PAVO-660577 format. One line per 5 residues: number of its first residue (from 1); their letters; for each residue x, y, z of C-alpha. Coordinates in nm, 2 decimals, decimal comma, padded with zeros to 4 digits. Each point is the difference from the previous one (the first is absolute). Layout:
NUM	a	X Y Z; ... $
This chain:
1	maekd	-00,56 -00,98 00,43; -00,35 -00,02 -00,16; -00,07 00,36 00,10; 00,33 00,12 -00,14; -00,07 -00,18 -00,33 $
6	ilekm	-00,34 00,17 -00,03; 00,14 00,35 00,07; 00,28 -00,05 -00,26; -00,27 -00,09 -00,25; -00,21 00,30 00,09 $
11	lmahs	00,27 00,25 -00,08; 00,11 -00,18 -00,31; -00,36 -00,04 -00,12; 00,01 00,38 -00,09; 00,07 00,03 -00,37 $
16	dvfad	00,27 00,27 00,05; 00,19 -00,21 00,25; -00,03 -00,31 -00,20; 00,13 00,18 -00,32; 00,28 00,16 00,20 $
21	cenvf	00,12 -00,34 00,13; 00,00 -00,15 -00,35; 00,18 00,31 -00,14; 00,27 -00,02 00,27; 00,07 -00,37 00,01 $
26	vyggr	-00,09 -00,12 -00,35; 00,08 00,30 -00,21; 00,29 00,15 00,19; -00,17 00,32 00,08; -00,14 00,07 -00,35 $
31	krlka	-00,36 00,13 00,01; -00,13 -00,30 -00,21; -00,33 -00,03 00,19; -00,24 00,28 00,10; -00,27 -00,03 00,27 $
36	kdicp	-00,28 00,07 -00,25; 00,10 -00,30 -00,21; 00,00 -00,24 00,28; -00,31 -00,22 00,06; -00,05 -00,26 00,27 $
41	aptes	00,04 -00,36 -00,12; -00,12 -00,32 00,15; 00,22 -00,13 00,28; -00,15 -00,35 -00,01; 00,10 -00,28 -00,24 $
46	fyrgk	-00,07 -00,37 00,00; 00,19 -00,33 -00,05; -00,09 -00,36 00,00; 00,11 -00,20 00,30; 00,00 -00,37 00,06 $
51	dkihn	-00,37 -00,04 00,03; -00,15 00,35 -00,05; 00,04 00,35 -00,12; 00,19 00,24 00,24; 00,02 00,37 00,01 $
56	qfedv	00,29 00,22 00,08; 00,03 00,38 00,08; 00,28 00,24 -00,10; 00,02 00,30 00,23; -00,04 00,28 -00,25 $
61	saylm	-00,07 -00,01 -00,37; -00,07 00,27 -00,26; -00,03 00,05 -00,38; 00,16 00,26 -00,21; -00,28 00,12 -00,23 $
66	kegei	00,03 00,19 -00,33; -00,32 00,10 -00,19; -00,20 -00,26 00,18; 00,24 -00,29 -00,07; 00,22 -00,18 00,25 $
71	klqfl	00,36 00,04 -00,09; 00,17 -00,15 00,31; -00,09 -00,16 00,32; 00,21 00,06 00,31; 00,01 -00,23 00,31 $
76	ignet	00,16 00,10 00,33; 00,05 -00,23 00,29; 00,05 00,15 00,35; 00,21 -00,24 00,20; 00,09 -00,01 00,37 $
81	alegr	00,15 -00,35 -00,02; 00,17 -00,10 -00,33; -00,01 -00,37 -00,08; 00,28 -00,21 -00,15; -00,24 -00,09 -00,29 $
86	qvlrk	-00,12 00,36 -00,04; 00,07 -00,02 -00,38; -00,26 -00,27 -00,03; -00,25 00,22 00,15; 00,07 00,27 -00,26 $
91	asyqg	-00,02 -00,26 -00,28; -00,33 -00,11 00,14; -00,15 00,35 00,02; 00,12 00,10 -00,35; -00,11 -00,33 -00,14 $
96	gayra	-00,35 00,07 00,14; 00,00 00,34 -00,17; 00,10 -00,15 -00,33; -00,25 -00,28 00,04; -00,28 00,26 00,02 $
101	qlesa	00,10 00,12 -00,35; 00,01 -00,34 -00,16; -00,36 00,00 -00,12; -00,04 00,37 -00,04; -00,05 00,16 -00,34 $
106	rpvyp	00,20 00,31 00,11; 00,36 00,06 -00,09; 00,25 -00,18 00,24; 00,17 00,23 00,24; 00,31 -00,05 00,22 $
111	vigmv	-00,01 -00,06 00,37; 00,28 00,16 00,22; 00,04 -00,12 00,36; 00,22 00,10 00,29; 00,03 -00,05 00,37 $
116	idwtr	00,04 00,28 00,26; 00,16 -00,13 00,32; -00,08 00,18 00,33; 00,22 -00,20 00,23; 00,31 00,14 00,16 $
121	kgtki	00,21 -00,30 -00,10; 00,19 -00,08 -00,32; -00,08 -00,31 -00,19; 00,18 -00,26 -00,20; -00,29 -00,17 -00,16 $
126	plslh	00,03 -00,11 -00,37; -00,08 00,29 -00,23; -00,07 -00,21 -00,31; -00,16 -00,34 -00,08; 00,34 -00,12 -00,13 $
131	ellrr	00,17 00,09 00,32; -00,26 -00,18 00,21; 00,02 -00,31 -00,23; 00,39 00,00 00,03; -00,04 00,00 00,38 $
136	egvpe	-00,22 -00,30 -00,04; 00,27 -00,18 -00,20; -00,15 00,03 -00,35; 00,29 -00,05 -00,26; 00,09 00,28 -00,23 $
141	edleh	-00,07 -00,21 -00,31; -00,37 -00,01 00,12; -00,01 00,36 00,09; 00,08 00,10 -00,36; -00,35 -00,12 -00,09 $
146	vddvk	-00,18 00,17 00,29; -00,15 00,35 -00,05; 00,13 00,23 00,28; -00,20 00,23 00,23; 00,18 00,29 00,16 $
151	levyh	-00,11 00,13 00,34; 00,03 00,37 00,07; 00,01 00,08 00,37; 00,04 00,35 00,14; 00,08 00,04 00,37 $
156	mnnlp	-00,16 00,32 00,14; 00,23 00,01 00,30; 00,31 -00,01 -00,21; -00,06 00,24 -00,29; 00,29 00,22 -00,12 $
161	aevre	-00,05 00,37 00,01; 00,01 00,03 -00,38; -00,30 -00,24 -00,02; -00,20 00,17 00,27; 00,05 00,34 -00,16 $
166	rftsd	-00,21 -00,13 -00,30; -00,32 -00,02 00,21; -00,24 00,28 -00,05; -00,30 -00,15 00,18; -00,07 -00,05 00,37 $
171	mgfva	00,20 -00,33 -00,03; 00,31 00,22 00,01; -00,07 00,10 00,36; -00,02 -00,37 00,10; 00,32 -00,09 -00,19 $
176	dylne	00,20 00,29 00,15; -00,12 -00,06 00,36; 00,07 -00,38 -00,02; 00,36 00,07 -00,12; 00,08 00,33 00,18 $
181	gsfek	-00,24 00,03 00,29; -00,10 00,34 -00,13; -00,23 00,19 -00,24; 00,24 00,30 -00,02; 00,09 -00,04 -00,36 $
186	rrnqk	-00,37 00,03 -00,10; -00,09 00,29 00,24; -00,16 00,20 -00,29; -00,18 -00,29 -00,16; -00,38 -00,02 00,02 $
191	iihve	-00,17 -00,29 00,17; -00,28 -00,13 -00,22; -00,14 -00,31 00,18; 00,02 00,11 00,36; -00,18 -00,28 00,17 $
196	alcem	00,15 -00,29 -00,20; 00,35 00,15 00,05; -00,03 00,06 00,38; -00,16 -00,35 00,06; 00,27 -00,17 -00,20 $
201	mealt	00,28 00,18 00,19; -00,15 -00,10 00,33; -00,03 -00,36 -00,12; 00,36 -00,01 -00,12; 00,16 00,17 00,30 $
206	gdtrf	-00,24 -00,06 00,29; 00,01 00,37 00,08; -00,35 00,14 00,08; 00,11 00,36 -00,06; -00,05 -00,06 -00,37 $
211	taqvn	-00,38 -00,04 00,03; -00,06 00,23 00,30; -00,06 00,30 -00,22; -00,18 -00,17 -00,29; -00,34 00,16 00,08 $
216	ellkr	00,15 00,35 00,01; 00,18 -00,05 -00,33; -00,32 -00,14 -00,16; -00,19 00,29 00,12; 00,25 00,24 -00,16 $
221	qkegk	-00,03 -00,19 -00,33; -00,38 00,01 00,00; 00,03 00,38 00,04; 00,21 00,00 -00,32; 00,33 00,06 00,17 $
226	eivmc	00,31 -00,18 -00,13; 00,20 -00,20 00,25; 00,38 00,04 -00,04; 00,23 -00,24 00,17; 00,17 00,27 00,20 $
231	eyidm	-00,33 00,06 00,19; -00,03 -00,37 00,07; 00,36 -00,01 00,13; -00,08 00,29 00,23; -00,30 -00,18 00,14 $
236	learg	00,20 -00,32 00,05; 00,27 00,19 00,18; -00,24 00,18 00,22; -00,17 -00,33 00,08; 00,33 -00,16 00,08 $
241	eargi	00,12 00,29 00,22; -00,33 00,00 00,20; 00,02 -00,37 00,05; 00,37 00,02 00,09; -00,06 00,27 00,26 $
246	tigea	-00,29 -00,19 00,15; 00,20 -00,32 00,02; 00,30 00,19 00,14; -00,19 00,18 00,27; -00,18 -00,31 00,11 $
251	rgiai	00,32 -00,21 00,00; 00,20 00,28 00,17; -00,24 00,02 00,28; -00,02 -00,38 00,04; 00,38 -00,03 00,01 $
256	gearg	00,04 00,30 00,24; -00,26 -00,15 00,24; 00,17 -00,34 -00,01; 00,34 00,15 00,07; -00,14 00,23 00,27 $
261	kkkge	-00,16 -00,29 00,18; 00,31 -00,21 -00,02; 00,23 00,27 00,13; -00,23 00,17 00,24; 00,02 -00,11 00,36 $
266	kkgek	-00,32 -00,04 00,20; 00,01 00,35 00,15; 00,12 00,17 -00,32; -00,19 -00,20 -00,26; -00,19 00,29 -00,14 $
271	kgekk	00,31 00,20 -00,04; 00,17 -00,29 -00,17; -00,29 -00,06 -00,24; 00,00 00,36 -00,10; 00,38 00,01 -00,06 $
276	gekkg	-00,01 -00,33 -00,19; -00,29 00,11 -00,21; 00,17 00,32 -00,10; 00,32 -00,18 -00,09; -00,18 -00,26 -00,20 $
281	etrla	-00,21 00,25 -00,19; 00,30 00,22 -00,07; 00,21 -00,28 -00,14; -00,27 -00,16 -00,21; -00,12 00,34 -00,12 $
286	rliqi	00,35 00,08 -00,13; 00,01 -00,33 -00,18; -00,35 00,05 -00,16; 00,10 00,35 -00,11; 00,30 -00,14 -00,18 $
291	llkek	-00,21 -00,28 -00,16; -00,27 00,24 -00,11; 00,26 00,23 -00,16; 00,14 -00,30 -00,19; -00,36 -00,12 -00,08 $
296	kysei	00,06 -00,34 00,15; -00,36 -00,06 00,11; 00,03 -00,37 00,02; 00,29 00,04 00,24; -00,22 00,22 00,23 $
301	eavsv	-00,25 -00,28 00,03; 00,28 -00,25 00,06; 00,15 00,19 00,29; -00,34 00,04 00,16; -00,03 -00,38 00,06 $
306	srrkr	00,36 -00,12 00,01; 00,24 00,10 00,29; 00,28 -00,17 -00,19; -00,07 00,21 -00,31; -00,01 00,32 00,21 $
311	helyk	00,33 -00,06 00,16; 00,15 -00,10 -00,33; -00,10 00,34 -00,15; 00,10 00,19 00,32; 00,35 -00,14 -00,05 $
316	qyki	-00,01 00,07 -00,38; -00,11 00,36 00,05; 00,21 00,04 00,32; -00,30 00,11 00,21 $
């Protein structure tokens, strides 16, 4: 989890990606923020505890700058485990940002905070301070005198297509893949932050294919070449096919040998092994060809280690 959090921060730390996320989620796709106007802001703030001063860290923070003046501060929390009292965390971070302005001679600027959720689960946590207090049994007559705090949570694994279409940065690749399992809709889009994107994709999916070609892609970028997603897709598919064929061949041989040994009698063991090997290779090869055609690379890996899965798919594809 810690590694995943770091990689999420690395991609979002790029000003174009940060601005894109704010434009998509906060401003409904309007190009309110530009990368050139984004400046990193402190992620650390302080609060007084029972006996001492404590510090707290927000994941990513940035200023909107105009003519040398801070106009807005944005706070983004990357979460992989939302808490029931998440709204209090937001209030704490924003309170720290406003506290920093208390003794400043500069004009006061607003602080906008949101949470990006990277889990694959929905959530029913309170999305406002009033909602949380109601759950705690606070009477409505008291709530009337309590300032409310709203919690904005965006679930990256559950974003509608119309929201994902607003992304123009590398974050669009991430959003599409998490929701559709594909980059196809962005085939002609350029990849800007190759290393950060590839490492984040591997961290989110566990698929090492995403980082296997990083050095080659970085080399191309250093040579001044643009990297378009369709090239990356081709590299991923080639990597997946090569891995699938290797797995299939190895597994087919293993299955064939096992069947040959079982069926072969002592005098005809070699003949049985050969026949079983050929049958096993042929059957699994047909299955792998189908899976490759349908680009189901995770299924290829699954059939290589699970006899039950193989036979389930043999039955499904009538092999």
